[in-house]
C-alpha positions as CSV (number, residue, x, y, z in Angstrom):
1,M,6.7,0.6,-27.4
2,Q,9.2,-2.3,-29.1
3,R,9.0,-6.7,-28.2
4,Y,12.5,-7.6,-27.5
5,D,12.9,-11.8,-28.2
6,L,15.5,-12.7,-25.5
7,R,14.6,-16.7,-25.5
8,Y,17.2,-17.8,-27.4
9,L,19.0,-17.0,-24.5
10,K,17.8,-19.6,-22.2
11,N,18.7,-18.4,-18.8
12,D,21.0,-16.2,-19.3
13,F,19.5,-13.2,-20.6
14,Y,19.6,-10.8,-17.5
15,D,22.9,-8.8,-19.1
16,K,20.4,-7.7,-22.5
17,M,17.7,-7.7,-20.9
18,L,19.3,-4.7,-19.1
19,E,21.9,-3.6,-21.6
20,I,19.0,-3.3,-24.2
21,M,16.6,-1.6,-21.2
22,D,19.6,1.0,-21.0
23,K,20.2,2.0,-24.4
24,K,17.5,0.3,-26.5
25,V,14.5,1.4,-24.7
26,A,14.2,5.4,-24.0
27,P,12.6,7.0,-21.5
28,N,9.3,7.1,-20.5
29,E,9.3,4.3,-23.2
30,V,7.2,0.7,-22.5
31,A,9.3,-1.9,-23.7
32,I,7.9,-6.0,-23.9
33,I,10.8,-8.7,-23.2
34,M,10.4,-12.5,-23.8
35,F,11.9,-14.8,-22.4
36,E,11.9,-18.6,-22.1
37,I,10.8,-19.7,-18.1
38,G,13.2,-22.7,-18.6
39,D,14.3,-22.3,-14.5
40,F,10.9,-20.9,-12.5
41,Q,13.7,-18.6,-10.6
42,N,13.8,-16.8,-13.9
43,V,10.7,-14.9,-13.0
44,Q,11.5,-14.2,-9.6
45,K,15.5,-12.7,-10.7
46,S,13.9,-10.6,-14.0
47,A,11.0,-8.7,-12.0
48,D,14.3,-8.3,-9.2
49,V,16.9,-7.3,-12.0
50,I,14.5,-5.3,-13.3
51,Y,13.6,-2.6,-10.2
52,E,17.1,-2.5,-9.7
53,A,18.3,-0.7,-12.5
54,G,15.9,1.7,-11.9
55,Y,12.9,-0.1,-14.2
56,T,9.1,0.5,-13.4
57,L,8.3,-2.9,-14.2
58,M,4.3,-2.8,-15.0
59,N,3.5,-6.8,-16.1
60,S,5.4,-9.4,-15.7
61,I,2.9,-12.3,-17.5
62,K,3.5,-16.5,-19.1
63,F,3.1,-16.2,-22.7
64,N,3.0,-20.1,-23.0
65,E,3.9,-23.1,-21.4
66,V,7.8,-21.8,-22.2
67,D,8.3,-18.7,-22.8
68,W,7.6,-15.1,-20.4
69,T,6.7,-11.8,-21.3
70,L,8.2,-8.6,-19.5
71,V,6.8,-5.0,-19.9
72,V,9.1,-3.0,-18.5
73,K,9.2,1.4,-18.5
74,K,12.1,2.8,-18.6
75,V,10.8,5.1,-15.4
76,K,12.0,4.7,-11.6
77,P,9.5,2.3,-10.0
78,E,7.9,3.2,-6.7
79,A,9.5,2.4,-3.5
80,K,8.4,-1.1,-2.5
81,V,5.5,-1.9,-0.2
82,V,8.9,-2.2,2.4
83,E,11.1,0.0,1.5
84,A,8.2,2.7,2.3
85,A,7.4,1.3,5.2
86,E,10.7,1.2,7.1
87,E,11.3,5.1,6.2
88,A,8.3,6.2,7.7
89,G,9.7,4.0,10.6
90,E,7.6,1.3,10.5
């Protein structure tokens, strides 16, 4: 497990976050990614980006007043509840 500090990128950390997950994190390994909250939409968007990229978001927590921490595992995420219900025909 390794920590990656992306706070210096402010609101423009998504590409770097995915680059780290793609190239620096081994399969089944966990990464801790820190970013500056800035616009609170970054919190939800970061979770969506991680899911859409095919990784598992294990935890998402406020680190302090201005920073956020993601704990991400490089494994395929489980299907969201809505997607599972759609596949079941509900």
